[in-house]
N, C-alpha and C positions, 0 to 999 in steps of 0.2 A: 437782525439781532447778532450780536457778536460777543462772545465771552473769552477771557483769558483763563485757562485751567491751570497752567503751571508757568511761573511760580505763583504761589498763593500770595494775595494781598497781606503785607506784614511779614513775609518770609525773610529769614536772615540767612544770607548765602554766603558760602566761603569757598576755598580751593576744592572741595570736594563736590561742588555743584557745577563745576564748568572748568575752563582753562584760565589759569591766572598767570599773568606776566606783568612786566612793568607798566603796560597800558591799562590794566585793570583786570576784571574778571568777566569772561565771555560766557554767557549762559544760554541755554536753549529755552525759548518761549513757545508754549503750546496753547492752542485754543480752538475755538469752534466758531463757525460762522453759518448763517443761514442760506448761503449760496457759495459757489466756487470762486469767490474773490471778484476782483483783485482785492488783496488785503495788504495793508502796510503796517509795520510795527515800528514805532519811533521814526517814521518817514521812509524806511526802507521796504522794498517788497518782500513779502513772505511767500513761502512754498504752500500751495493750497491743494488739497486732494480730498474729494468726497465730503465737503463741509468741514474739514479740519484744516489747521494751518500751523506751520512751524517757522520760527525765525531765530536768528541769534542777535543778542543784545549784549553790549559790554558796558558793565558797571564801572564807573570811574569815580563816583562819589559815594559817601556813606549811605545816602538815600537817593534812589533813582525811581522815576515815574516811567512805567513801561505802558505805552499806549498803542492800542491796536484800531485800525479803522478799516471799515468795509462800506464803501459809499457813504451815506449819511450817519451810519452807525458807528459807535465807538465804544471801547471799554478800557479801563486802566486799572493797573495795580501799582503799589509801591513796595519795592524790595529794598531790603538793607543789606549792605556790603560788609562782611566782616574781614576787611582788608588785612592781609598778612597773618590770618589765622594760624594758630600753632597749638599743640597739645598744652592743656592748662586745666587747673582744678580749683575749687574753693571747698573749705569745710564749713558746715553751718551746724549750729547747736540750737535745737528747739526746746521749749517748756522750761526755761531757765528761771530760777528764783532761789533755790535752796542754797547754792553756794554763796550767794550775796548775803543771804540770812546769816549763814555760818560765819562769814568774815565779819559782819557787822557785830554779832554777839560775842565773838572771840576777842575781838580787838587785836587780832594778830598784827605782827610788825609788817608783814608783806602779803600782798594778794596771793602770791605763789607759795605761801605757807599752807594754803588750802590744797589738798591732793588733787581736786578737780582742775584747778588752774595750774598746778605743777604738771599735770598731764599734758596740757595744750602747750605750756612752754617747752617741755622736753621735746614734743613733736615739731614745734616751731625750730628749736635749736638744731635739731638732728636733720629735718628735711625741709625746712623753710616754710612750713604749713602757715597759711593764712586763714584766720577763724572768724567767722561771723556769728555773734551770740545773741539769739532773739529772746527777750525776757519779758516776763509777766510784770505787772504793777504790784501784785500781792499774792501771797500764798504762805502756808505753814505759819500763820500767826504773825507774818512779817509783811511790811510793804516798803517800797523803794524810799520813801521819806525817811525811813530809819537807816538808810544807809549813809554812813559818815563820808564826809569829802576829804578826810586825811589821806586817801590814797589817790588823789587827783594827779599828783606828779607821776606816779607809777603808772596809772592809766594812759596818760598822755605819752610817756616814754615807750609804751608798748603798743601804741594805736596804730603803728605801721603793720602790725600783724594781727592784732585782736580788736574787734569792734562790737559795740552793742547796739542792738535796734529794737523796736517795738515788736511783740509778739501778740499779746492780748492783755486785757485786764487781769485774768486769772485762769486756772486750768479748767474749772468747771463752771458752767455746764459745758458738754460737748457742743462743738459746732456754734460757738456763741455768735457769730457773725453771719451765719447763713441767711438771715432775714433781716439783719440790722441795717438801719438807715445810715445816711451820711453823718448825722449828728453823734450818734452812739460811737461809731468807730472814730470819728474825729476827736471826741472827748477822751476816749481811752488812750489813742495815740499820743495825744498832748500830755496827759499825765505821766505816761511812761517816759516820753522823750524829754520833758521838762526835769524830771529827776535824774536821768542820765546825764544831761548837760550840767546839772548842779554838782553831782558827786564825782563825775568822771571827765567832763569837759566836752566841748563840741567836737573836739579831735577824734573822739572815740565813736561818734555816730556814723551811720552809713546811709546810702541811698538804695540798698536792696534788702529785702526782708522776706520773712514767711509769716503770713497772718495764721493765727492758730487754726488747725485742722485744714489749712488751705482752702477755706470756703469763705466767701464774702460776696455780698451783692455788688452789682456795678457801681451804686452810689457809695457803698463803703469803700470800694477801691479807689473811687474818685476822691475820697476824703484823705487817703494816704498819699496820693499823688500830688494832690493840692499842697501837701505838707513836705514835698521834695523827694518822696520815694519814686524811683524810677522803674523798678522791677520787682516782681513778686515770684517766689519759688513755689512748687507744688508737685504733686504726683502725676496729674493729668492722665487718668485712665477712665475707662468706661465700665461701669458697674452693671448691676442688674437692669435688664431691659435696655441697655446701652445708654444709661444715664451717667453724665460726668461725674466723677468723684474726685475730691481734692483738687479741684479745678476752678476754684473761685466761681465766677459767673459765666464762664465760657460754655459755649453750646457743644453738641456732640462732635460737630464738624471740626472746630478749632481744637477741641481736646484730642481728637484722633490725630490731627496734624502734630500736635505736640508730642504725643506718644511716640512717635517715629524720629523726632527731631530733639534739639536741645533748646531752642529759643523760638519766640514768635513775638510780634508786636501787635497790640491792638491800637490802632491809631484813633479810635473812638475815645479812649481813655488815656491815650498817651502812655501806656505801660507796657513794658517788656516782661514776658513771661519765661521762666526758667524751669525746666524739668529736673527733679531730683534723679540723679543717676542711681543712687543707692541710699536707703534708709538702713543703716548699719545694725541698729538693735533688731532688725527683722532678719538678718542674714547670718547663719552659722559661720564661725570663722573659716571652717574648711571650704565654704562655698563662696567666700568673697572673691578670690582671685579667679575662679571660673566665671563668676557673674560679670566681673569687670571686663574679662576677656570677651564675653559674649556681646556686652555693650560696645566695646571697641571694634568689633567686627562690623558694625554699622557705621559707614563713613559720616553720616549726618549726626552721629552722637560722639565721634571718636575725638574731636578736638577739645571738647569742653565737658568737664564732669563736675557735678555737685554732689558732694559726699555729705551725708547728714546723720545725726544721732540725737536722740533725746536725753536730756540730763538725768532724769530720774533713775534711769538704769544703772547709773554709777554707783548707787548707794545700797550697801548690804541690807538695810531695813526696807527696801522697796519690795513689793510683792513679786515683781519680776525682775529682780536684781540679776544682772549678768556679771559673774565673777571675771569673765574674759573681756569686759567692756574695753579696757586699755589695749589689750591684744588685737581685738577686732579693728579699733581705730587705726593702730599702727599697721595692721596687715594691709588695710586699704591704702593708707598713705604711702607704704612702701611699694605697693604695686603701681600706683599712678607714677610715683617718683622714678621707679626702675624703668617704666615705659616712656619717659621723657616729658611727662606732664610737669609744668612748672606751677607754683603756687601763685594765685592772683585773688584780687577782689573783683567782683563784676564791675565795681564802681572805678576800676582802674582803666582809663581811656574809654574804649568801647568794648564792654563785656570782656574785659582783661586784656585786649589787644591795644597798643599805643594809638593814639589819635593821629 
């Protein structure tokens, strides 16, 4: 019997996980075997002590199989290499429908006449921020079929920094896809995406999103993967009795791994999972910088940050309105900018790094 303990199957590794040079990323491999060897890792002898082994492997490709052998026994994991990793961030918006309803009903000249869109354009112009907006099909007496296509040119002209993707059919009920099958998620995804393409154009769509509540069955996640989604964002934390929350279908072990890192890939569904660094509507303005500093202290979360806020807190008539909504967003964006993080989409190259 032989097992590889580290790196984890599906781990995304970068310069903070080993020694990176022009030849690649050299990482430490750790494992256990039923006897004191000999053990080989990718054909080279490993060091064995008391049933444990260590070795060094250099990752040179985006994806590398690491195989350990001890006699007739073998074990393998696949690691992904975030080559040339650098500090970067993306801003995502959840629960969006109202600003589209307002624009449709007002018939305004420009998308950016709406104050919500004006906020994101200001942050883009000031800091270069890239924004992924996850939208519902319907809400507030409005659905996406009512959105006119007269703004297609404006959507297209701003698609290099503002994208639209599927979030859910609607806001309620809570956790709508917690037990949903493939067909239900596929139906809702197709309805939202078809309308986005109609009124905004293909250029505005993206391959990373957040499913409402960050909860969905494995089959529901397969439905979005089959429709071109490459990655899903969530909180990835363990709740009462160690149960995963806002973690899609992942088990406690995978959720625990993501809680301490930023990315992980499930090869079973061919999906990347991305941890939200901060849900800004839950963090008082004065605590934003200290919280980001604490995250940056973890080298495995330092290079990639996912900032997120929900749309509804923007509006004065919402029961939990945040008067400092814009200030909170700018505080977070200013901090990552001042600390050298560049704006990206996760769909740019490999998780924001060039291919």
